C-alpha positions in Angstrom: 14.6 11.2 -4.1 14.0 14.6 -2.5 10.7 15.0 -4.2 9.7 11.5 -3.2 10.6 12.0 0.4 8.7 15.4 0.5 5.6 13.7 -1.0 5.8 10.9 1.5 6.1 13.4 4.3 3.1 15.4 3.0 1.1 12.2 3.0 2.0 11.3 6.6 5.0 9.0 6.2 8.5 10.0 7.1 11.3 8.4 5.0 14.8 8.6 6.2 17.4 10.2 3.9 19.3 7.0 3.5 16.2 4.7 3.1 15.8 2.6 0.0 12.2 2.8 -1.3 12.2 -1.0 -1.7 12.8 -1.4 2.0 9.8 0.7 3.2 7.5 -1.0 5.6 4.5 -1.3 3.3 2.5 -3.3 5.9 2.0 0.1 7.7 -1.2 1.5 6.3 0.1 5.1 6.5 3.3 4.2 4.5 1.4 2.1 2.0 -1.1 4.9 1.3 1.7 7.5 1.0 3.7 5.2 -1.3 0.7 4.8 -3.6 0.3 8.6 -3.8 4.1 9.2 -4.4 5.2 6.2 -6.4 5.4 8.3 -9.6 8.1 10.4 -8.0 10.5 7.5 -7.4 13.6 7.9 -9.5 13.9 5.3 -12.2 16.9 3.0 -11.8 19.4 3.3 -14.6 20.6 0.1 -16.0 24.2 -0.9 -15.1 26.9 -1.5 -17.6 26.1 -4.3 -20.0 28.3 -7.4 -19.7 30.9 -7.8 -22.5 
């Protein structure tokens, strides 16, 4: 997440340390543009334990 937040900041959008990427206000053009540039840096979600 550090690389993602740094990228967002470099692209003009500040992301709080505890912010979830899915909760970003994408209707803000500045955030939407930064997210487009930085999406590849989002950590992939690891699958949870499989049900038994």
